[in-house]
N, CA and C atoms as a LAMMPS dump frame, in Angstrom:
ITEM: TIMESTEP
0
ITEM: NUMBER OF ATOMS
510
ITEM: BOX BOUNDS ff ff ff
-5.0000000000000000e+02 5.0000000000000000e+02
-5.0000000000000000e+02 5.0000000000000000e+02
-5.0000000000000000e+02 5.0000000000000000e+02
ITEM: ATOMS id mol type element x y z
1 1 1 N -1.618 -172.784 -130.106
2 1 2 C -1.123 -173.537 -128.794
3 1 3 C -2.142 -173.668 -127.863
4 2 1 N -2.585 -174.933 -127.356
5 2 2 C -3.252 -174.989 -126.343
6 2 3 C -2.813 -174.324 -124.775
7 3 1 N -3.931 -173.843 -124.406
8 3 2 C -3.344 -173.507 -122.903
9 3 3 C -3.253 -174.516 -121.795
10 4 1 N -2.089 -175.44 -121.183
11 4 2 C -2.105 -176.275 -120.226
12 4 3 C -1.579 -175.828 -119.183
13 5 1 N -1.474 -176.467 -118.235
14 5 2 C -0.581 -176.125 -117.062
15 5 3 C 0.73 -176.349 -116.95
16 6 1 N 1.22 -175.595 -116.083
17 6 2 C 2.966 -176.15 -116.048
18 6 3 C 3.683 -175.246 -117.025
19 7 1 N 3.452 -173.661 -117.139
20 7 2 C 4.481 -172.991 -117.658
21 7 3 C 5.572 -172.944 -116.858
22 8 1 N 6.764 -173.353 -117.634
23 8 2 C 7.936 -173.574 -116.868
24 8 3 C 8.609 -172.398 -115.799
25 9 1 N 8.408 -171.043 -116.479
26 9 2 C 8.957 -169.781 -115.772
27 9 3 C 7.987 -169.685 -114.579
28 10 1 N 6.966 -170.349 -114.524
29 10 2 C 5.804 -169.786 -113.548
30 10 3 C 6.358 -170.857 -112.233
31 11 1 N 7.145 -171.728 -112.316
32 11 2 C 7.35 -172.347 -111.18
33 11 3 C 8.823 -172.125 -110.775
34 12 1 N 8.933 -170.913 -110.021
35 12 2 C 10.37 -170.626 -109.914
36 12 3 C 10.111 -169.954 -108.473
37 13 1 N 11.271 -169.759 -108.081
38 13 2 C 11.212 -168.938 -106.589
39 13 3 C 11.201 -167.434 -106.562
40 14 1 N 10.629 -167.134 -105.515
41 14 2 C 9.911 -165.482 -105.592
42 14 3 C 11.203 -165.141 -104.678
43 15 1 N 11.722 -165.777 -103.858
44 15 2 C 13.102 -165.496 -103.06
45 15 3 C 14.152 -166.438 -102.716
46 16 1 N 15.241 -166.432 -102.208
47 16 2 C 16.208 -167.694 -102.05
48 16 3 C 17.664 -166.938 -102.04
49 17 1 N 18.254 -167.677 -101.173
50 17 2 C 19.809 -167.636 -101.031
51 17 3 C 20.539 -168.515 -102.07
52 18 1 N 21.693 -167.757 -102.697
53 18 2 C 22.102 -168.664 -103.774
54 18 3 C 23.548 -168.408 -103.122
55 19 1 N 24.431 -169.528 -103.437
56 19 2 C 25.851 -169.594 -103.331
57 19 3 C 26.449 -169.717 -104.326
58 20 1 N 27.533 -168.74 -104.78
59 20 2 C 28.367 -169.404 -105.924
60 20 3 C 29.483 -169.842 -105.5
61 21 1 N 29.639 -171.093 -106.246
62 21 2 C 31.212 -171.938 -105.777
63 21 3 C 31.854 -171.509 -107.082
64 22 1 N 32.991 -171.415 -106.592
65 22 2 C 34.05 -171.28 -107.673
66 22 3 C 35.421 -172.262 -107.218
67 23 1 N 36.141 -172.337 -108.476
68 23 2 C 36.971 -173.344 -108.467
69 23 3 C 38.359 -172.695 -107.315
70 24 1 N 38.652 -173.436 -106.494
71 24 2 C 39.613 -173.014 -105.517
72 24 3 C 38.683 -172.609 -104.266
73 25 1 N 39.36 -171.547 -103.767
74 25 2 C 38.762 -171.354 -102.483
75 25 3 C 37.796 -170.1 -102.527
76 26 1 N 37.574 -169.423 -103.695
77 26 2 C 36.794 -168.378 -103.835
78 26 3 C 35.33 -168.658 -103.668
79 27 1 N 34.58 -167.837 -103.294
80 27 2 C 32.931 -168.238 -103.205
81 27 3 C 32.214 -166.743 -102.411
82 28 1 N 30.873 -166.672 -103.052
83 28 2 C 30.155 -165.904 -102.53
84 28 3 C 28.706 -166.208 -102.379
85 29 1 N 27.87 -165.373 -101.866
86 29 2 C 26.531 -165.594 -101.383
87 29 3 C 25.538 -164.424 -102.01
88 30 1 N 24.857 -164.729 -102.736
89 30 2 C 23.593 -163.825 -103.271
90 30 3 C 22.506 -163.829 -102.601
91 31 1 N 21.451 -163.1 -102.486
92 31 2 C 20.202 -163.082 -101.835
93 31 3 C 19.507 -162.517 -102.794
94 32 1 N 18.037 -163.016 -103.399
95 32 2 C 17.02 -162.452 -103.925
96 32 3 C 16.031 -162.855 -103.243
97 33 1 N 14.91 -161.931 -103.493
98 33 2 C 13.476 -162.133 -102.932
99 33 3 C 13.305 -162.549 -101.804
100 34 1 N 12.527 -163.268 -101.472
101 34 2 C 11.986 -163.722 -100.303
102 34 3 C 12.159 -165.078 -99.833
103 35 1 N 12.552 -165.862 -100.36
104 35 2 C 12.23 -167.383 -100.122
105 35 3 C 12.86 -167.941 -98.878
106 36 1 N 12.872 -169.226 -98.845
107 36 2 C 12.957 -169.632 -97.428
108 36 3 C 14.363 -170.849 -97.387
109 37 1 N 14.706 -170.873 -98.519
110 37 2 C 15.679 -172.327 -99.124
111 37 3 C 16.836 -171.676 -99.624
112 38 1 N 18.143 -172.16 -99.305
113 38 2 C 19.445 -171.818 -99.539
114 38 3 C 19.696 -172.555 -101.082
115 39 1 N 20.038 -171.929 -102.198
116 39 2 C 20.271 -172.853 -103.272
117 39 3 C 21.742 -172.676 -103.559
118 40 1 N 22.552 -173.601 -103.951
119 40 2 C 23.572 -173.612 -104.335
120 40 3 C 23.858 -173.142 -105.85
121 41 1 N 24.745 -172.725 -106.032
122 41 2 C 24.784 -172.036 -107.343
123 41 3 C 26.492 -172.353 -108.057
124 42 1 N 26.419 -172.785 -109.021
125 42 2 C 28.219 -172.896 -109.782
126 42 3 C 28.205 -171.807 -110.996
127 43 1 N 29.593 -171.914 -111.29
128 43 2 C 29.605 -170.957 -112.323
129 43 3 C 30.485 -171.9 -113.4
130 44 1 N 30.024 -172.449 -114.205
131 44 2 C 31.366 -172.807 -115.162
132 44 3 C 31.949 -172.081 -115.896
133 45 1 N 32.987 -172.505 -116.866
134 45 2 C 33.765 -171.501 -117.857
135 45 3 C 34.614 -170.527 -116.946
136 46 1 N 35.227 -170.732 -115.94
137 46 2 C 35.95 -170.049 -114.875
138 46 3 C 37.445 -170.059 -115.913
139 47 1 N 37.956 -168.793 -115.469
140 47 2 C 39.251 -168.226 -115.466
141 47 3 C 40.047 -167.988 -114.44
142 48 1 N 40.895 -169.086 -114.192
143 48 2 C 41.491 -169.156 -112.859
144 48 3 C 40.921 -169.86 -111.919
145 49 1 N 40.748 -168.896 -110.598
146 49 2 C 40.013 -169.076 -109.497
147 49 3 C 38.76 -168.278 -109.291
148 50 1 N 38.585 -167.468 -110.406
149 50 2 C 37.372 -166.449 -110.291
150 50 3 C 36.187 -167.255 -111.648
151 51 1 N 34.977 -166.705 -111.339
152 51 2 C 34.168 -167.507 -112.117
153 51 3 C 34.057 -166.591 -113.327
154 52 1 N 33.461 -167.308 -114.636
155 52 2 C 33.225 -166.441 -115.694
156 52 3 C 32.095 -165.192 -115.403
157 53 1 N 32.437 -164.233 -115.857
158 53 2 C 31.818 -162.823 -115.3
159 53 3 C 30.259 -162.845 -116.166
160 54 1 N 30.627 -163.206 -117.531
161 54 2 C 29.236 -163.163 -118.321
162 54 3 C 28.295 -164.436 -117.53
163 55 1 N 28.741 -165.768 -117.202
164 55 2 C 28.11 -166.685 -116.577
165 55 3 C 27.235 -166.182 -115.112
166 56 1 N 27.975 -165.423 -114.497
167 56 2 C 27.331 -164.698 -113.439
168 56 3 C 26.154 -164.101 -113.678
169 57 1 N 26.46 -163.034 -114.882
170 57 2 C 25.463 -161.984 -115.249
171 57 3 C 24.214 -162.931 -115.617
172 58 1 N 24.501 -163.861 -116.272
173 58 2 C 23.428 -164.35 -116.933
174 58 3 C 22.806 -165.202 -115.803
175 59 1 N 23.237 -165.974 -114.833
176 59 2 C 22.508 -166.596 -113.578
177 59 3 C 21.591 -165.736 -112.967
178 60 1 N 22.176 -164.293 -112.948
179 60 2 C 21.54 -162.935 -112.116
180 60 3 C 20.392 -162.58 -112.764
181 61 1 N 20.424 -162.871 -114.201
182 61 2 C 19.131 -162.397 -114.862
183 61 3 C 18.538 -163.78 -114.863
184 62 1 N 18.778 -164.925 -114.53
185 62 2 C 17.681 -166.102 -114.632
186 62 3 C 16.994 -166.064 -113.347
187 63 1 N 17.713 -165.481 -112.138
188 63 2 C 17.016 -165.25 -111.105
189 63 3 C 16.075 -164.224 -111.01
190 64 1 N 16.694 -163.015 -111.987
191 64 2 C 15.339 -161.929 -112.061
192 64 3 C 13.892 -162.445 -112.385
193 65 1 N 14.043 -163.53 -113.347
194 65 2 C 12.816 -163.828 -114.04
195 65 3 C 12.176 -164.979 -112.956
196 66 1 N 12.679 -164.909 -111.907
197 66 2 C 12.015 -165.559 -110.671
198 66 3 C 11.312 -164.902 -109.574
199 67 1 N 11.564 -163.602 -109.923
200 67 2 C 11.139 -162.493 -108.875
201 67 3 C 9.703 -161.851 -109.305
202 68 1 N 8.895 -161.952 -108.524
203 68 2 C 7.427 -161.519 -108.411
204 68 3 C 7.107 -160.161 -109.495
205 69 1 N 8.187 -159.362 -108.987
206 69 2 C 7.985 -157.988 -109.533
207 69 3 C 8.293 -157.911 -111.171
208 70 1 N 9.315 -158.758 -111.374
209 70 2 C 9.567 -158.839 -112.892
210 70 3 C 8.637 -159.647 -113.541
211 71 1 N 8.119 -160.748 -113.015
212 71 2 C 7.037 -161.665 -113.616
213 71 3 C 5.832 -161.139 -114.195
214 72 1 N 5.615 -159.873 -112.922
215 72 2 C 4.231 -159.149 -113.237
216 72 3 C 4.327 -158.115 -114.081
217 73 1 N 5.789 -157.484 -114.705
218 73 2 C 5.847 -156.63 -115.722
219 73 3 C 6.393 -156.961 -117.142
220 74 1 N 5.332 -156.826 -117.936
221 74 2 C 5.453 -156.835 -119.451
222 74 3 C 6.662 -156.3 -119.8
223 75 1 N 6.824 -155.08 -119.475
224 75 2 C 8.219 -154.545 -119.969
225 75 3 C 9.267 -154.782 -119.634
226 76 1 N 9.736 -155.619 -118.204
227 76 2 C 10.706 -156.484 -118.106
228 76 3 C 11.015 -157.607 -118.299
229 77 1 N 9.756 -158.386 -118.531
230 77 2 C 9.974 -159.501 -119.339
231 77 3 C 10.49 -159.15 -121.285
232 78 1 N 9.966 -158.127 -121.445
233 78 2 C 10.27 -158.215 -122.949
234 78 3 C 11.739 -157.361 -122.99
235 79 1 N 12.19 -157.357 -121.866
236 79 2 C 13.698 -156.86 -122.056
237 79 3 C 14.849 -157.822 -121.672
238 80 1 N 14.158 -158.991 -120.906
239 80 2 C 14.548 -160.442 -120.774
240 80 3 C 14.623 -161.701 -121.627
241 81 1 N 13.336 -161.261 -122.415
242 81 2 C 13.438 -162.615 -123.49
243 81 3 C 13.636 -162.308 -124.975
244 82 1 N 14.17 -163.176 -125.42
245 82 2 C 14.419 -162.778 -126.776
246 82 3 C 13.448 -162.604 -127.692
247 83 1 N 13.229 -162.019 -128.84
248 83 2 C 12.3 -161.951 -129.615
249 83 3 C 11.891 -163.417 -130.233
250 84 1 N 12.643 -164.063 -130.403
251 84 2 C 12.418 -165.659 -130.752
252 84 3 C 12.096 -166.497 -129.66
253 85 1 N 12.238 -165.901 -128.499
254 85 2 C 11.967 -166.912 -127.112
255 85 3 C 10.866 -168.062 -127.552
256 86 1 N 11.476 -169.412 -127.082
257 86 2 C 10.234 -170.156 -127.061
258 86 3 C 10.638 -171.095 -125.773
259 87 1 N 9.466 -171.87 -125.269
260 87 2 C 9.732 -172.702 -124.187
261 87 3 C 8.785 -174.036 -124.486
262 88 1 N 9.499 -175.037 -123.864
263 88 2 C 8.495 -176.492 -123.649
264 88 3 C 8.27 -176.502 -122.072
265 89 1 N 7.111 -176.418 -121.752
266 89 2 C 6.982 -176.43 -120.239
267 89 3 C 6.548 -177.527 -119.742
268 90 1 N 6.652 -177.458 -118.314
269 90 2 C 6.743 -178.871 -117.62
270 90 3 C 5.594 -179.492 -118
271 91 1 N 4.409 -179.244 -118.641
272 91 2 C 3.26 -179.915 -119.061
273 91 3 C 3.443 -180.313 -120.545
274 92 1 N 4.414 -180.073 -121.154
275 92 2 C 4.592 -180.291 -122.425
276 92 3 C 4.097 -179.763 -123.344
277 93 1 N 3.74 -178.563 -123.346
278 93 2 C 3.251 -177.304 -123.956
279 93 3 C 4.243 -176.447 -124.296
280 94 1 N 4.118 -176.133 -125.598
281 94 2 C 5.325 -175.26 -126.236
282 94 3 C 4.208 -173.711 -126.181
283 95 1 N 5.479 -173.026 -125.643
284 95 2 C 4.983 -171.5 -125.582
285 95 3 C 5.866 -170.361 -125.929
286 96 1 N 5.187 -169.38 -126.725
287 96 2 C 6.074 -168.402 -127.762
288 96 3 C 6.267 -167.661 -126.663
289 97 1 N 6.902 -166.523 -127.311
290 97 2 C 7.318 -165.291 -126.267
291 97 3 C 6.059 -164.568 -125.726
292 98 1 N 5.056 -164.084 -126.513
293 98 2 C 3.881 -163.455 -126.265
294 98 3 C 2.832 -164.399 -125.238
295 99 1 N 3.044 -165.307 -125.529
296 99 2 C 2.133 -166.145 -124.774
297 99 3 C 2.703 -166.567 -123.289
298 100 1 N 4.052 -166.704 -123.408
299 100 2 C 4.721 -166.503 -121.99
300 100 3 C 4.689 -165.083 -121.155
301 101 1 N 4.909 -164.003 -121.867
302 101 2 C 4.458 -162.878 -121.237
303 101 3 C 3.104 -162.584 -120.57
304 102 1 N 2.246 -163.106 -121.41
305 102 2 C 0.829 -163.254 -121.012
306 102 3 C 0.379 -163.917 -119.793
307 103 1 N 1.19 -164.916 -119.985
308 103 2 C 0.503 -165.923 -118.787
309 103 3 C 1.482 -165.485 -117.743
310 104 1 N 2.564 -165.071 -117.689
311 104 2 C 3.236 -164.616 -116.632
312 104 3 C 2.992 -163.359 -115.936
313 105 1 N 2.28 -162.417 -116.627
314 105 2 C 1.831 -161.145 -116.077
315 105 3 C 0.515 -161.279 -115.42
316 106 1 N -0.097 -162.609 -115.865
317 106 2 C -1.486 -162.874 -115.506
318 106 3 C -1.514 -164.013 -114.298
319 107 1 N -0.446 -164.267 -113.691
320 107 2 C -0.04 -165.047 -113.057
321 107 3 C -0.486 -164.864 -111.409
322 108 1 N -1.178 -165.501 -110.503
323 108 2 C -1.17 -164.976 -109.073
324 108 3 C 0.083 -164.98 -108.33
325 109 1 N 0.341 -163.99 -107.679
326 109 2 C 1.628 -164.106 -106.726
327 109 3 C 1.714 -165.515 -105.546
328 110 1 N 3.156 -165.709 -105.653
329 110 2 C 3.293 -166.975 -104.961
330 110 3 C 2.445 -166.391 -103.262
331 111 1 N 2.245 -167.539 -102.819
332 111 2 C 1.882 -167.479 -101.295
333 111 3 C 2.908 -168.012 -100.088
334 112 1 N 2.856 -167.77 -99.214
335 112 2 C 3.716 -167.9 -98.45
336 112 3 C 3.387 -169.429 -97.915
337 113 1 N 2.214 -170.218 -98.192
338 113 2 C 1.555 -171.524 -97.99
339 113 3 C 2.513 -171.984 -99.048
340 114 1 N 2.465 -171.843 -100.205
341 114 2 C 3.087 -172.589 -101.201
342 114 3 C 4.55 -172.172 -101.874
343 115 1 N 5.613 -171.554 -101.268
344 115 2 C 6.611 -170.948 -101.852
345 115 3 C 7.437 -171.843 -102.918
346 116 1 N 7.911 -171.155 -104.251
347 116 2 C 8.56 -171.949 -105.129
348 116 3 C 10.114 -171.773 -104.874
349 117 1 N 10.671 -172.531 -105.093
350 117 2 C 12.402 -172.561 -104.471
351 117 3 C 13.084 -173.071 -105.929
352 118 1 N 13.957 -172.989 -105.754
353 118 2 C 15.267 -173.234 -106.978
354 118 3 C 16.49 -173.676 -106.331
355 119 1 N 17.107 -174.835 -106.83
356 119 2 C 18.342 -175.236 -106.327
357 119 3 C 19.259 -175.787 -106.894
358 120 1 N 20.442 -175.769 -106.939
359 120 2 C 21.511 -176.01 -107.874
360 120 3 C 21.75 -175.615 -109.105
361 121 1 N 21.588 -174.343 -109.202
362 121 2 C 22.129 -173.333 -110.009
363 121 3 C 23.213 -173.51 -110.853
364 122 1 N 23.518 -173.863 -111.873
365 122 2 C 24.477 -173.76 -112.693
366 122 3 C 24.489 -173.116 -114.266
367 123 1 N 25.888 -172.317 -114.158
368 123 2 C 25.845 -171.572 -115.828
369 123 3 C 26.871 -172.543 -116.493
370 124 1 N 26.799 -172.297 -117.705
371 124 2 C 28.035 -173.142 -118.3
372 124 3 C 28.149 -172.279 -119.698
373 125 1 N 29.02 -171.682 -120.143
374 125 2 C 29.509 -170.951 -121.228
375 125 3 C 29.587 -171.998 -122.608
376 126 1 N 28.868 -171.996 -123.381
377 126 2 C 28.998 -172.911 -124.697
378 126 3 C 29.452 -171.939 -125.69
379 127 1 N 29.363 -170.933 -125.934
380 127 2 C 30.144 -170.132 -127.054
381 127 3 C 30.325 -168.552 -126.692
382 128 1 N 30.879 -167.944 -127.273
383 128 2 C 31.021 -166.701 -126.681
384 128 3 C 29.926 -165.88 -126.103
385 129 1 N 28.843 -166.11 -127.164
386 129 2 C 27.492 -165.282 -126.824
387 129 3 C 26.539 -166.311 -126.519
388 130 1 N 27.122 -167.535 -125.881
389 130 2 C 25.712 -168.187 -125.712
390 130 3 C 26.204 -169.008 -124.19
391 131 1 N 25.227 -168.976 -123.205
392 131 2 C 25.276 -169.747 -121.783
393 131 3 C 24.26 -170.349 -121.545
394 132 1 N 24.403 -171.702 -120.979
395 132 2 C 23.811 -172.518 -120.786
396 132 3 C 23.239 -172.42 -119.225
397 133 1 N 21.839 -172.343 -118.688
398 133 2 C 21.349 -172.441 -117.1
399 133 3 C 20.759 -173.714 -116.642
400 134 1 N 21.055 -174.562 -115.935
401 134 2 C 20.272 -175.396 -115.278
402 134 3 C 20.193 -175.237 -113.86
403 135 1 N 18.809 -175.851 -113.4
404 135 2 C 18.596 -176.249 -111.961
405 135 3 C 17.202 -176.897 -111.755
406 136 1 N 16.922 -177.064 -110.6
407 136 2 C 15.856 -177.699 -110.241
408 136 3 C 15.078 -177.012 -109.448
409 137 1 N 13.911 -176.775 -109.997
410 137 2 C 12.652 -176.285 -109.416
411 137 3 C 11.763 -177.041 -108.566
412 138 1 N 10.952 -176.381 -107.511
413 138 2 C 10.023 -177.04 -106.73
414 138 3 C 9.023 -176.067 -106.35
415 139 1 N 7.712 -176.256 -106.661
416 139 2 C 6.361 -175.607 -106.371
417 139 3 C 5.3 -176.692 -105.766
418 140 1 N 4.81 -176.692 -104.925
419 140 2 C 3.656 -177.543 -104.491
420 140 3 C 3.929 -179.082 -104.377
421 141 1 N 5.454 -179.132 -103.925
422 141 2 C 5.901 -180.739 -104.263
423 141 3 C 5.979 -181.062 -105.488
424 142 1 N 6.225 -180.041 -106.006
425 142 2 C 6.173 -180.445 -107.786
426 142 3 C 7.725 -180.295 -108.087
427 143 1 N 8.847 -180.933 -108.314
428 143 2 C 9.914 -180.587 -108.704
429 143 3 C 10.164 -180.733 -110.283
430 144 1 N 10.887 -180.076 -110.723
431 144 2 C 11.342 -180.237 -112.321
432 144 3 C 12.688 -179.796 -112.671
433 145 1 N 13.313 -180.355 -113.296
434 145 2 C 14.905 -179.632 -114.07
435 145 3 C 14.029 -178.396 -115.204
436 146 1 N 15.135 -177.627 -114.796
437 146 2 C 14.971 -176.295 -115.731
438 146 3 C 16.502 -176.181 -116.52
439 147 1 N 16.155 -175.936 -117.786
440 147 2 C 17.298 -175.725 -118.629
441 147 3 C 17.138 -174.302 -119.448
442 148 1 N 18 -173.525 -119.392
443 148 2 C 17.682 -172.284 -119.974
444 148 3 C 18.733 -172.161 -120.9
445 149 1 N 18.685 -171.327 -122.096
446 149 2 C 19.551 -171.112 -123.372
447 149 3 C 19.42 -169.31 -123.252
448 150 1 N 20.484 -168.898 -123.107
449 150 2 C 20.632 -167.19 -123.227
450 150 3 C 21.613 -166.942 -124.444
451 151 1 N 21.332 -165.907 -124.83
452 151 2 C 21.989 -165.427 -126.008
453 151 3 C 22.467 -163.855 -125.768
454 152 1 N 23.953 -163.667 -126.049
455 152 2 C 24.099 -162.114 -126.224
456 152 3 C 23.733 -161.588 -127.497
457 153 1 N 22.827 -160.543 -127.207
458 153 2 C 22.378 -159.857 -128.393
459 153 3 C 22.82 -158.392 -128.503
460 154 1 N 22.47 -157.416 -129.219
461 154 2 C 22.997 -156.172 -129.083
462 154 3 C 22.219 -155.16 -128.112
463 155 1 N 21.188 -156.01 -127.547
464 155 2 C 20.598 -155.236 -126.266
465 155 3 C 20.958 -156.104 -125.067
466 156 1 N 22.108 -156.951 -124.904
467 156 2 C 22.606 -157.523 -123.839
468 156 3 C 22.002 -158.936 -124.173
469 157 1 N 22.182 -159.975 -122.859
470 157 2 C 22.02 -161.151 -122.539
471 157 3 C 20.106 -161.262 -122.677
472 158 1 N 19.861 -162.093 -123.623
473 158 2 C 18.346 -162.451 -123.755
474 158 3 C 17.953 -163.726 -123.513
475 159 1 N 17.094 -164.469 -122.504
476 159 2 C 16.687 -165.436 -122.772
477 159 3 C 15.92 -166.231 -124.099
478 160 1 N 16.879 -167.325 -124.757
479 160 2 C 16.152 -167.46 -125.985
480 160 3 C 15.179 -168.82 -125.811
481 161 1 N 15.639 -169.897 -124.952
482 161 2 C 14.75 -170.949 -124.827
483 161 3 C 14.873 -171.531 -123.287
484 162 1 N 13.784 -172.049 -122.95
485 162 2 C 13.703 -172.585 -121.679
486 162 3 C 12.789 -173.943 -121.587
487 163 1 N 13.272 -174.665 -120.938
488 163 2 C 12.48 -176.148 -120.934
489 163 3 C 12.315 -176.48 -119.323
490 164 1 N 11.479 -177.257 -118.99
491 164 2 C 11.182 -177.659 -117.629
492 164 3 C 10.432 -179.155 -118.016
493 165 1 N 11.372 -179.967 -117.05
494 165 2 C 10.888 -181.586 -116.893
495 165 3 C 10.343 -182.102 -115.739
496 166 1 N 9.271 -182.071 -115.638
497 166 2 C 8.851 -182.937 -114.043
498 166 3 C 9.938 -184.069 -113.644
499 167 1 N 10.378 -184.175 -112.613
500 167 2 C 10.862 -185.217 -112.13
501 167 3 C 10.337 -185.628 -110.739
502 168 1 N 10.873 -186.974 -110.259
503 168 2 C 10.401 -187.525 -109.43
504 168 3 C 11.425 -187.174 -108.203
505 169 1 N 12.419 -186.785 -108.571
506 169 2 C 13.665 -186.308 -107.616
507 169 3 C 13.826 -184.87 -107.424
508 170 1 N 14.61 -184.287 -106.558
509 170 2 C 14.699 -182.881 -106.715
510 170 3 C 14.826 -182.464 -104.995
């Protein structure tokens, strides 16, 4: 595979506030990292007025992948990425697990001048052991739709597939 710009996971927020919206009146706010923008968060697959616990866990794991300290650690990335992980980057390039880990651990940390953000994070349970997470990222005025498929394995929830698609909206 050729080396192109736009590795999807490289365009995520280092710090953000996320608000979990639940059916009914239940809600709570999570804070991660050091960003400047609030990001709404919803969790489908609800049981009553409480969000699905597995969906909440997976959204938390997705947010971990946005943290500079996680992205800089091959060991942490190996825990989160499924052995068969692959990605279609916003550039159109396909990335496998080893290429993704190499690219993420080699990227420059985000700067205060160009913080990345993520907004509208939503998780949906597709099956007992499958959760789909979507959101919009923005970095350097470049918005992209993001989509991740997480699988529950014997080692816990692991990211199996990720796709980024550049968009004019966001």
